[in-house]
N, C-alpha and C positions, 0 to 999 in steps of 0.2 A: 837638871842634870843632863850633861851632854854625853852622847855616845859617838864613838868613831865608826863611821860606816865603811865596811871593806870595799876596796876598789879593785878592779882587774880580776874579778873572780872567775872569769872564763879562761884565763891563762894559767896553765899548770906551772908549779914551781920546779925549777931545775935543781935536782938534788944530787945526782951523780954526774958532776961536771956539766956537760952540755945536754944531758939526758934527763927526762922526767922519770918518775918512779915507774910508770907504765912502760915506757920505752926500755928502761933497764930490765924490767922483769921479762919482757918479750925477748930481748936479746940474750939474757942469761938463760932463759928456758930453751931457746933455740940452740944456743951453744952447748948446753948440757945434754940435750937430746942428740945433737950431732956427735958429741963425744961418746955417748952410749952406743950409738949406731956404729961409730968407728971401731970401738973396742970389740964389739961382738961380731960384726960382719967382716971386718978386715982380716979375720982369721981365715975366712973362706976366699975372699978376693978383695983387693984394694979398689978395683974399678967398681965392683958391686957396692961397696961402702960409699964411694963418691956419688954413685947414682942415687942412693937413698939420702945422702946428706944434702945434696943440692936443693931438692924441694923444701926440706925442713928449714934450711938457711934462708931460702927465698921467702918463705912464709913468715919467718920471724922478722926479717928485714922489712917486709911489707907491713906487718902489724906495727912495727915501731915507727916507720918513717913515711909510708905512702899514704896520700890523702886523695880522695875522689870527691871533687866538688866541695872542697873544704870540710869533708867529713872523714873521720878516721876509717882505716881499712876494716877494723873490727866491726864498726857499725854497718859497713857495706856488706860484710859477710853475714852479719845477723839478719839484715833485711833480705838478702838473697835466700838464706835458709828458710826464713818465714814464708817467703813467696813460694818456694818449691814445696813446702809442706802444707800450705794452706789449700783449702778447697777453692776451685776456680769456677766462675760462672761464664759459660760461653753463650753468647747471644747470637742467634741466627739473624742475618741480615737478608731481608727479602729482596730478590732481584726483580725488577720490573720486566714483564714480558709483554710483547705486543699481542693484542687480542686477535684471535683468528676470525676472519671474515667469512661468513657463510653466504652463499648466493641465495638470498631471499628477496623476492620482488617486494618493493616498497611502494605503497600507494601514496602519491604525493598530494593528491587532491583533497583528502579528508584527514582530519586529526581526530583520533579516537581518545575520548576522555573517559577513563574508567570510573565506575561508581565505587566510592571508597567505603560507604556505610549505608545503612538503611535509614538514617536520619535525613529528612528532607532539608533541615536547616544546614547540616554539614555539606550536603550536595549543593545547596544554594551558594554558600560561601566559597566552595570550591569552584563553581562555575563563574562567580564574580571575579575571583582571583585569576582564572584562566582568561576571561574576557579582557582584563586589564593588561595582561602580559602578551596575549596572543596577537597575531597580526590581523589585518582586515579580512582575509579570506577565511579565517577560522570561525568567525562569529556566525557566518551563514551556515557553515557545516554543523555547528553546535545547535543552531535553531532547528535544523532539519531533524536532529536526533531527539529533540524535545527538552533541551536544557534551557 
């Protein structure tokens, strides 16, 4: 048995002339809200009614036709609203500071090797590692200290 697979499912059908059902609802809602604003607010002032109608008309036109990076404007509004309402995590970025130099006399002739533990085996491995890495003048200093 063969089934026909639907194609072009991401393209919405044009129902009301060149408009999709969503575009028609956005425009009809914006037009209806603009009409309600005009009938109630124009009794006070026509200019005040126009001031309220312009943002409603602009929003309905943007919802119907405006796309941001091939995404509909309603998706952009939804993402912006979620971003504004969600908890945010602020991460502190540490700035590197230059270390302060204190005037401390440094003895250049001897290298002090600290004792790390009470175990003689660990001290022996430490001294062997230092002898491999250290320069030629360090070995004599270590021998004087008993390592």
